[in-house]
C-alpha positions in Angstrom: -2.2 21.8 17.1 -1.1 25.2 15.8 -2.1 25.8 12.3 1.8 26.9 11.6 2.8 23.3 12.9 0.3 21.9 10.5 2.4 23.9 7.4 5.5 23.2 8.8 4.8 19.3 8.9 2.9 19.1 5.6 5.5 21.4 3.8 7.8 18.9 4.9 5.8 15.8 3.7 4.4 17.2 0.4 7.9 18.5 -1.7 9.7 14.9 -0.6 7.1 12.7 -2.3 6.5 12.9 -6.0 2.8 13.6 -5.8 -0.4 12.2 -4.8 -0.4 9.4 -2.0 3.3 9.5 -1.9 3.5 11.8 1.2 1.1 9.7 3.2 3.5 7.6 5.3 5.6 10.9 6.3 2.1 12.5 7.0 0.9 9.4 9.0 4.6 9.4 11.1 4.2 13.1 12.0 0.6 13.6 12.8 -0.4 10.0 14.2 2.7 8.5 15.5 4.8 11.4 16.5 2.5 14.1 17.8 -0.6 12.0 18.4 -2.9 14.9 16.9 -4.6 12.5 14.5 -5.8 8.9 14.6 -5.0 6.4 11.9 -8.8 6.2 11.5 -8.9 10.1 10.8 -6.1 9.8 8.1 -8.2 7.1 6.6 -11.2 9.5 6.4 -9.0 12.5 5.2 -7.8 10.1 2.1 -11.6 9.1 1.5 -12.6 12.9 1.4 -9.6 13.6 -0.7 -10.1 10.7 -3.3 -13.9 11.1 -3.2 -13.7 14.6 -4.3 -12.6 16.0 -7.8 -9.2 17.6 -7.8 -5.7 16.4 -7.2 -5.0 13.3 -5.5 -2.8 14.9 -2.9 -5.5 17.3 -1.9 -6.6 14.8 0.9 -3.8 17.0 3.1 -6.4 19.7 3.0 -8.5 17.1 5.0 -5.5 16.3 7.4 -5.1 20.0 8.0 -8.9 20.3 8.9 -9.0 17.1 11.1 -5.7 18.6 13.0 -6.7 22.1 13.3 -9.8 23.0 11.9 -10.3 25.6 9.3 -7.0 27.5 9.9 -5.7 24.1 9.6 -7.5 23.6 6.5 -5.9 26.8 5.4 -2.1 25.9 6.3 -2.8 22.7 4.4 -3.8 24.2 1.3 -1.1 26.6 1.3 1.9 23.7 2.2 0.4 22.0 -1.0 0.6 25.1 -3.1 3.9 26.3 -1.7 6.3 24.0 -3.6 4.7 24.8 -7.2 4.7 28.6 -6.3 8.4 28.4 -5.2 9.3 26.5 -8.5 8.4 29.5 -10.4 11.2 31.9 -9.2 13.8 28.9 -9.2 13.0 28.3 -12.9 13.5 31.7 -13.9 16.5 31.9 -11.9 17.8 28.5 -13.4 17.2 30.1 -17.0 19.5 32.9 -16.2 22.2 30.6 -14.8 22.1 27.5 -17.1 24.8 28.6 -19.6 27.3 28.3 -16.6 29.1 24.8 -16.7 28.6 24.3 -13.1 25.1 25.0 -13.0 24.6 22.8 -15.8 26.4 20.0 -14.7 24.3 20.5 -11.0 21.3 20.1 -13.0 22.3 17.0 -15.0 23.3 15.6 -11.8 20.1 16.1 -10.3 18.0 14.7 -13.2 20.7 11.5 -13.2 20.1 11.1 -9.3 16.5 11.5 -9.8 16.2 8.6 -12.3 18.3 6.6 -10.3 15.8 6.9 -7.3 12.8 6.2 -9.5 14.6 3.2 -11.0 15.5 1.8 -7.6 11.9 2.5 -6.2 10.6 0.5 -9.1 13.0 -2.4 -8.5 11.9 -2.5 -5.1 8.3 -2.4 -5.9 8.6 -5.2 -8.2 10.5 -7.3 -6.2 8.0 -6.8 -3.5 5.4 -7.5 -5.8 7.0 -10.8 -6.9 7.3 -12.0 -3.5 3.7 -11.5 -2.7 3.0 -13.2 -6.0 4.9 -16.1 -5.1 3.7 -16.4 -1.4 0.2 -16.2 -2.7 0.7 -19.3 -5.0 
């Protein structure tokens, strides 16, 4: 698998998760089910390596990149992991310059409200699933 493809696939998965293991379903979909570049066992190995080494929880993506494309894939995965943070710096500077505009402030408020609703709906779904599992066990 090409390191560029690894970068693009991981860059697609990483920002859509809030951090850590949230990108795992998308990575499994792209690398295992769609592209057949890795097996489920290899994804599990990558998660194991990422969780057993010091550093951020989401660093397992570097292992995914390594397993998919060797050292160039690991570098591509690392770049995909840091790209959202590096892209946020100019975006924050731009937002500071434009925040006084009413339309920009309204857009930022809408994003904050939408994020809160998404987090709340995810929490409710997890609570319902946990309750159903608790009831089915008893």
